[in-house]
C-alpha positions, -999 to +999 in steps of 0.1 A: +256+452-579+279+443-608+298+415-590+265+400-579+253+400-615+284+381-627+283+357-598+246+349-604+254+345-641+280+319-635+258+299-612+228+298-635+222+266-655+224+270-692+195+268-715+213+243-737+195+210-743+220+188-762+254+178-749+272+197-777+252+229-769+261+225-732+297+221-742+296+252-764+279+272-736+307+262-712+334+271-737+317+305-744+316+312-706+353+303-702+362+324-732+342+354-718+359+352-685+394+349-701+387+378-724+374+400-695+406+393-676+429+401-706+409+432-714+412+444-678+449+437-678+454+456-711+435+486-698+454+486-665+488+487-684+475+515-707+463+535-677+497+531-660+515+543-691+492+573-694+497+581-657+535+580-662+532+603-691+510+627-671+536+628-643+561+641-668+587+615-658+602+604-692+621+574-678+591+561-660+569+566-691+594+548-713+595+519-688+557+517-686+556+518-725+580+489-727+556+469-704+525+478-723+537+470-758+538+432-754+505+433-736+489+451-766+506+427-791+493+397-771+458+411-770+459+415-808+473+380-813+445+365-792+419+384-811+409+406-782+415+437-802+424+443-838+460+446-849+453+482-861+439+491-826+470+478-810+492+497-834+472+529-829+476+527-791+513+520-794+518+549-818+499+574-798+515+565-765+550+566-781+542+600-797+533+614-763+565+601-748+586+615-775+569+649-771+580+651-735 
């Protein structure tokens, strides 16, 4: 159901009447898709790190943490999440790894 909703959404014509409004609508759609992709990637890396921590393999958890840090920093730089949220994720993941 969800895929069909997004597919139908991208095929609809916009309600914009002027050329500038059509351009802004196109930009907003591209930005929405780009943000969705980046958000999905960020969540995937966080889940991989959490899974590595849950498996109690410290070296795997540290390797996963090294991969997730630049992804979180990039998400914060691009405005996907706030810098404080990125710092909070990094801090909590690192604390869990150190507690192993």
